[in-house]
C-alpha positions as CSV (number, residue, x, y, z in Angstrom):
1,M,0.0,0.0,0.0
2,R,1.2,3.4,-0.9
3,T,-0.1,6.6,0.8
4,V,0.3,10.3,0.3
5,I,-0.6,12.1,3.5
6,Q,-1.3,15.8,3.3
7,R,-1.9,18.1,6.3
8,V,-4.8,20.2,5.4
9,S,-6.8,23.2,6.6
10,R,-9.7,21.8,4.6
11,A,-10.3,19.1,2.0
12,S,-13.3,17.8,0.1
13,V,-14.5,15.3,-2.5
14,T,-17.2,16.1,-5.1
15,I,-18.7,13.5,-7.3
16,D,-21.0,14.4,-10.2
17,G,-21.2,18.0,-8.9
18,K,-22.4,16.9,-5.4
19,L,-20.3,17.2,-2.3
20,K,-19.6,13.7,-1.0
21,S,-17.3,14.4,2.0
22,A,-15.5,17.3,3.5
23,V,-13.1,17.9,6.5
24,G,-11.6,20.9,8.2
25,L,-8.3,20.7,10.0
26,G,-6.8,17.3,9.5
27,L,-5.4,15.0,6.9
28,L,-6.2,14.1,3.3
29,V,-5.0,10.5,2.8
30,L,-4.6,9.2,-0.7
31,V,-4.2,5.4,-0.8
32,G,-3.1,3.1,-3.6
33,I,-3.5,-0.6,-3.3
34,E,-1.6,-3.4,-5.1
35,D,-2.3,-7.2,-5.2
36,A,0.4,-8.0,-2.6
37,D,-1.2,-5.9,0.1
38,N,-2.7,-7.4,3.2
39,E,-3.8,-6.8,6.8
40,Q,-0.1,-6.2,7.9
41,D,0.1,-3.3,5.4
42,I,-3.1,-1.9,6.8
43,D,-1.9,-2.2,10.4
44,F,1.5,-0.6,9.6
45,L,0.0,2.3,7.7
46,V,-2.8,3.1,10.2
47,K,-0.4,3.2,13.1
48,K,2.0,5.5,11.2
49,I,-0.8,7.8,10.0
50,V,-2.5,8.4,13.3
51,N,0.7,8.8,15.2
52,L,2.6,11.1,12.7
53,R,3.6,14.2,14.7
54,I,3.0,16.7,12.0
55,F,0.6,19.1,13.7
56,D,1.9,22.2,15.5
57,D,2.1,22.3,19.3
58,E,1.8,25.5,21.3
59,N,5.3,26.5,20.3
60,G,4.7,26.1,16.6
61,I,6.7,22.9,16.4
62,M,5.3,19.9,14.5
63,N,4.9,17.7,17.6
64,R,1.3,16.6,17.7
65,S,-0.5,13.7,16.0
66,I,-3.9,13.9,14.3
67,I,-5.5,12.5,17.5
68,E,-3.8,15.1,19.7
69,A,-4.8,17.9,17.3
70,G,-8.4,16.7,17.2
71,G,-8.4,16.7,13.5
72,E,-10.4,14.8,10.9
73,I,-9.3,12.5,8.1
74,L,-10.6,12.3,4.5
75,C,-9.4,9.0,2.8
76,V,-9.5,8.7,-1.0
77,S,-8.6,5.7,-3.0
78,Q,-6.1,6.5,-5.8
79,F,-4.9,3.7,-8.0
80,T,-2.6,6.1,-9.9
81,L,-0.2,6.0,-6.9
82,H,1.1,2.8,-8.4
83,A,1.8,4.2,-11.8
84,S,4.9,3.0,-13.5
85,T,6.6,5.5,-15.8
86,R,9.7,3.6,-16.7
87,K,8.8,3.1,-20.4
88,G,7.4,5.7,-22.7
89,N,5.1,8.5,-21.6
90,R,1.9,6.7,-20.9
91,P,1.9,5.5,-17.3
92,S,1.2,1.8,-16.7
93,Y,-1.1,0.9,-13.8
94,I,-0.3,-2.9,-13.9
95,R,0.7,-2.9,-10.2
96,A,-2.6,-1.4,-9.0
97,A,-5.0,-4.0,-7.7
98,K,-8.2,-4.7,-9.5
99,P,-11.4,-3.9,-7.7
100,D,-12.1,-7.4,-6.4
101,I,-8.9,-7.2,-4.4
102,A,-8.7,-3.4,-3.8
103,V,-12.2,-2.7,-2.6
104,P,-12.1,-5.1,0.4
105,L,-8.6,-3.8,1.4
106,Y,-9.7,-0.2,1.0
107,E,-12.7,-0.7,3.1
108,A,-10.7,-2.6,5.8
109,F,-8.1,0.2,5.7
110,C,-10.8,2.9,6.2
111,A,-12.4,0.9,9.0
112,A,-9.1,0.5,10.8
113,L,-8.2,4.2,10.3
114,E,-11.6,5.2,11.7
115,N,-11.2,2.9,14.7
116,S,-7.7,4.2,15.5
117,L,-8.8,7.9,15.0
118,G,-11.7,7.4,17.4
119,K,-14.1,9.4,15.3
120,P,-16.0,9.1,11.9
121,L,-13.7,8.9,8.9
122,K,-14.7,10.8,5.7
123,T,-14.1,9.0,2.4
124,G,-14.4,9.4,-1.3
125,E,-16.1,6.7,-3.4
126,F,-14.0,3.8,-4.8
127,G,-13.8,3.9,-8.6
128,A,-15.7,7.2,-9.0
129,D,-14.5,10.2,-11.0
130,M,-13.8,12.4,-8.0
131,K,-12.9,16.0,-7.8
132,V,-10.6,16.4,-4.8
133,E,-10.1,19.9,-3.4
134,L,-7.7,20.8,-0.6
135,L,-5.9,23.6,1.1
136,N,-2.5,22.0,2.1
137,D,-1.3,23.5,5.4
138,G,2.4,24.1,5.4
139,P,2.6,22.6,2.9
140,V,3.1,19.3,4.6
141,T,3.0,16.2,2.4
142,I,4.4,12.8,3.5
143,I,4.6,9.6,1.3
144,I,4.6,6.2,3.1
145,D,4.8,2.9,1.3
146,S,4.2,-0.2,3.4
147,K,6.6,-2.2,1.3
148,L,9.4,0.1,2.3
149,K,9.0,-0.1,6.0
150,E,12.3,-1.9,6.7
């Protein structure tokens, strides 16, 4: 699993011109799933995400987690995170899991993230043509790939 985590002042997902989800202060988490991903990848990423100390403390130092900051999370599936650009100019998405594998893993990831956050998680819609809007705070953007944990 590959994630792009952005600290945001606000973020939202719109589908077919209708607002699906929105958050204020918190994180926008883009997640890409590949066939080799499993529960261990989910556990690793969820623990990392909810404990990342990327929110400012009273001294303006990035020293608080999303939980300590009381923020929200918007989680959006994004198969393009597994794009391969080695050959030619058209990205290949061969490493991205097909929906029969990706959907259950995405749903399990979202459930685990919500459970660890301790409040409702906002999401996009798997496979939909989504318009994602965000105001990156910092900017702070972190990439974590569960296959590169060691």
